C-alpha positions, 0 to 999 in steps of 0.5 A: 506432448511429452512434458510431464518429466520436465515439469516434475523435475522443475517442481522437485528443484523449486519446491522440494518440500512440497512433494505432495504437489508433484502428483497433483501437478502430474494429474493436472498435466494429464487433464490438459493432455486430454483436452487438446481437442478443445477450441482455444479462446483468446481472452483479453484483460486490460491492466486497469478496469473501472468497476461498474459497482455502486462506489467509484473504484478501479481494479488493477488486474493481474495483467496490470500487475505485470506491466512493470516487474514490481517487487511489492504492492507498494510499487504497483501503482506506477500505472495509476493516477489515483495513487502516488507512491513516494519515499517517507525519507531518504534514509529508511527507504520506507514507501508512503502512498497518497490517495486524495492528496493525503498520506497512506495512514488515511487509506484502509488496507484490506486483505480479501475484505478483512482489515489487516495491519490496522495499527503500528504496521499500517504504514508497511502493509503494502510493502510486505506483500509481493505484487505477484501474489495477487490476482487483483488490486482494488482501489476505492476512493472516498468513504467505503462500506461501514462493514469494513470499519470506520478507518477509511477516510480517503479510501480503501485498497483491497488485496485479492490473493491468488486463490486455492481454486486457481487452475494455475498449478504452479507459478514461478517468477524470477527477477534480476536487475542491473544492481544484481538484486535477485527476487524469487516468487513461487505459488502453487494451488491444487485440490487435496480431495478428488471432489475438490471440496478441499484446496490450498494455495502456497505462496513464497517470496524472497529477495535480497540485495547483493554486495554488487549493489554496494560497490559505488552504484548506490551513491549516485549523488555522492553524499556518502549515503546509500540512495536506498537501503540494503534490503532483505525480505522474505514471506510465506503464506498458506490459504485453505478453502473447504467448500460444499458445492451442494449447500454452498457452505464455505470455510476459509483459513490460513496464515502469513508471515513476512520479515523485512530488514533495511540497512540504510545510511552511509554505504561502508557499513555491512551490518546493523550491529557493526554500524551501531558499534561504530557510531557508539564508539565514535560518539563516545570518543567525541564526548570523552574529549569534551566535544571540543575537537580533541577527537574527530567529529562523528561521521559514521551514520547508519539506520536499520529497520527490522519488521516482522509480521504474522497473520492468521485468519478464519472465515466461515459462511453459511448460506440460507434461503433461495438463490436470486439473480441480482439487479444487474442480471450478472450474478447469483446472490444468496443470504448468508451468515458469516463469521470472521476471526483474524489475528495480527502480530507486528514487531518493529525494531529500528534505529536512526543514528542515536535514535531508537524506536521499538514497536510491538502489537498483537490484535484480534479482530472478530466480525459476525455478519448477516447478509439478507436478501429480501429480494434480488434488489433489496438487501440488508447487511448487519453485524457486530465487530470487536477489535482488541489490541495490545500495543507497546512503543518506545522511543529514545531520542537523545540529542546530546549536541543540543542538550536535549533528550526525548523519551517515550515509553508506553504500553496500552490496550485499544479495545473497541466494540461496534455494530453496523447496518447497511441497506442496499436498494436498487431499481434494475440497472438504473438506480442503486443506493447504499445507506450505512450506519455504525456505532462504536465504543472505544475504551482507549478514548472512553467515548462512542461515535457514530459513522454514517455513510451513503453511496448513490449510483444513477445510470441516467442513460445507457452509456452515462453513469453518475455516482455520489458518496459521503461519510465520516471516518475516524482513525487512531493515529500512531504518530511515531511509526506512521512518521518514522522518517522524523527520526532520520533528522538531527532534531528532537521529536516533540509529541504534544499531549493533545495528539494522543487523547482523541482520534482523527475525524474527517468528512469525505464527500465525492461525485463522479461521472462515467461516460462511454461512447464510440470513437472511430467505431470503437468503444471509449470510456471517459470518467471524471471524479471530485472528492473533498475531505474536511477534517474536524481534527487531524494530526500535524507533523511540523518541521517548520515550527521550530529549527530544533524540533519536529513537533507532532500535535493536534489541530481542530482547525478545518484542514481540507483537500480537494481532488479532481481526476479525469480518466480516459481509456480507448482501444482503437483496434484489437491489440492496442490499449490506451489510457490517459489520466490527470489529477489535480490536488489542492490541500491546506492545513493549519499549523501552530505558530509556537510550541506549548501544550496549551493551544488556547491563544496560539496563533495558527497559520494556514499553508499547503500540505508539504510534499504533496504534488499539485498535479499528476498526468499519466499516459500508458500504451500497451500493444500485444499480439495474438495470445499475448505472445509479444507485449510492449508497454510504455508509461509516461508520467508528469509529476507536478510540484510540491511545497518543500519546507525550507532549510533554517541552517542554510547560509542564508536560511531558506523559506519553503519553496516548490519543487520542479515538475518532472517526467518519468518514463517506464517501458517493458517488453515481454515474450511468451514461449510455451509456458515460459514468459521472458520480460525485459524492462527499464524504470526511470528511463530519463534517469531523473533524480532528486539531487539533494534528498539529505540536507547537510549530509556531511553533518549527521549528528547536528540539528541541520541534518534532515532527510525528510524532504523527499519530493522526487526519485531517489534512484536513477535508471534501473534495467531489469529482466525476468522469467515467469513460468506457468503450469496449468 
């Protein structure tokens, strides 16, 4: 098996600056050659696994993350009915996910159980992480553990990266689609000491649109706007682990850096600076002519978003006491003391036409926690946390065509201290309960609040499990960056003072049933869950209140969502996995009937939340041969209608309406040859697109211009191919 030289050549070509990794990979190859006499065992892992823990959750495995060649985590949910991912607007290309019928701002994002990008960067947290960097992705619906904070209202998404201890010494993924957009991902994990106590993993990512994408193929609906922005992104992460196998002590540390630039708007611009100069010149000429028609009306419109994210962390754990086998008999647990320190930097600079936005945040998160096991089925986790953030935001929203200007400039600190305790009680595998309580004081709002949460799991029969949960959630709204698409309109942005004085608050309750049974002699799983979220206070982004304004204000009325979902998974024979799901949403919010800072006496109207699908159905089938040499995967989605705000500038003006239901079809074929895996796939095979995502695209500098009402796909059919390489 003489393959050491090709592997060395490949390493030198792909990672010339990682010269130390070459020797380590050669060592791994030598170990592989010495184990040729071992028995080969074929493993099988489904793409989606429904966790057997106390909270209701699902895990998208590494197999699931490769079902479609997604570029980022935000594009990894096409095979999940729990999460819907769409676009915030038709200009910026910003992805927005929805869980339990609510926007992604209500879902907490964790990086290996550490809260990350909690403030201004929260809307982009999933767009800056490549899917191939991850070993798995966990989705937890409803309220979660109080140890992670009070921000989760609809659930949590936890990102598990590839580990320093992974046996995979080198992984390479190269991707190219029919728009000639290339993407390259490299990861390498290896021990640095002979006893393997110290190990590290490096993760690299780069992707960029090419000029081919601009040659008419990015304006399929003929409105002169790019269907998606011209995008360039890069990222680097380095994670380290020191572990003592004798004492169990561990220290983890590392860092991550990501950069993302998106140039949107009209297709003839090649750079953000050129676009800005041309827009400014055109508007200056127009206004110099008295805005009377002596100069041509400005027709040059562009947008640009430039995001920068940096993170550094340290985690140290010191075990104590005896090892115990947990109540399930599957895992060894031990009491421990842990310290987590995390630093996040976020920078954002954006413009949409004449609108300018800037955001900058530096934050530090500290967590000191003790997890004590009284017995294998009795444990207490308690700790203290601190979150310290310095934030600067600015908005220049000039609308000279209507004689208005919105300006917002602010710098503030949000500092918070909290303590929590969570008790877990189990009776074998039959019954488990988790009761948690945390208290926090926030200096920005000058108030303290309590966050109680409760989880229950009852295995009423060997194949039947019931779960229930309830809890409060609080979150600080960042109304501008979380709704950046509002700048891609011709209206003035109005921020009511009441939107900035208190956090959002909601109660989320839920219950689920999981039933396993045999169908035609093979095991099948059926689950059903229901969640109800009721707001005590929430932020409303209202484009229907006034034809001249997008208004952001607070509502103390009890907005709510109901979500029901069923899932069915079945393997009729080895090599074929079937999965089907259906989700139903019922959402309501309260909107004002008039502008004004004083809400006393204001009439409120109740309506369905805009741009939230009423239902979603999904079916996925995957067939694979022995050792997964050939894998065939297909997914069908039925996306239900959503309420779309009307167009007051149409002739005649239109009221809100409901979008049509539509199907989407995805398919992929992959084939392994030795250490190489080739894949070929197609997204949106039916080529379904929303035909008019931008209202009045021919009038970009008027109040009529609006790109917010996106309810369907912006891009048509996409064909892609790629290559994966693994070295163990």
